[in-house]
N, C-alpha and C positions, 0 to 999 in steps of 0.2 A: 483819268484821277493821278495825281501826284501825290506819292506817299513820302513825308516826310520823314526825314531821317532821326530818332530819337538821340539825344545827347546822352553821354555815359554820366550816371551818377557819380563816378568814382573819380578824384583828379588824381593826379600823379604823385601828390604829397599824401592822399587818402590810402593809395594802392601800397606805402609802403607799411603805414599803420596798420592795415588789416594783413598784411603778410606777417608781421610780428604779432598781432593777436592769435593768428592760425597757428604759429609756430609757438607760441606758449600754450595752447590747446591740442595741439599735437599729441602728446600723452594723457592715454587715459586716466593715469594717477592724479595727473595736476587738474583735470576735467573734474574728477571725483573730490581732491580737496576743494576747491571750488566750491562745490556743489555742497560738502559737510561744513565749511565756513560761513556760507550764505545762512546755515540755521543759528551757530552758535561760534563764539571764539572756544579754540582747544589749543593744546601744548603739544609739542612734536610726540611725546609718548602715545598720548590719548589717541593723536591722529595713525599712527603706527600701529596700534592696536585694533584699531577700527579698520584700516585700510589691510593689515596682516601684512605690513611689510615691514623692513627694520627702520629704528628712529633715524641712522644715516640716509637712507634714502627718501624717508619724508623731508629730512634738513636738505638735502641737495633740490628735490623738487619746490620747497619754500624758496630758497635762494631764487631761483628763475621767476618764482609768481611775485616775488619780492621786487625782483630789480623790472618787472614790468608794470609795479604800482598798483597791480589786483590785488595784493596780499599785503596787510600792514601788520607790524609787530608791537603788544602792548606787555610790558613789564609787570608782572601782578606777583610779588614776592622774589621766591627763588626762580619763578617760572616765566616763560615768555610764552605769550598766548596769541594765536595767531587768528585772523579776522578779514574779511572781506572788506575792501576798500570799495565803498558804494558808490561813491562819484565814478570812479574808474569802470568799475561794473555798467555803471548806465550809459558812460560815454563808449565801451564796449559795445553794449547792446544796440546805441544808435548807429554805431560804424558798420555792424554788422546787417543789421536791417536795412539800410539803405542800399548795401552791395546785394543782398538778396532779395529786396522787394520786385514785384513783376506789376506789370499794366493790367493785369488781368481784370483787377475789382474796378480799375476806374473804365475799361472798355464795357463791361457788362451795363453798366449805366443804371 
């Protein structure tokens, strides 16, 4: 019996994208921010209160998230409210699933 070697699901270009996703998610505060912002948009001060960190720390994490495209800013009066970019979240979800999927389900038949 000859075993056919499986082709990798992740291409060279995908690996760079995945590395960037995991780099952004490597800080637990950023993971918590994304989780909070999936539920509703919030301003920096509200996020700082919930996370029990300084507004300056929240702003630094939000900058990383904005640069990655996972968070968007909306000006509402005097305040800027942040929300998750749903399209980017779906794209990241698909990319990570592609990497982490196994063939166990299809082999069980």
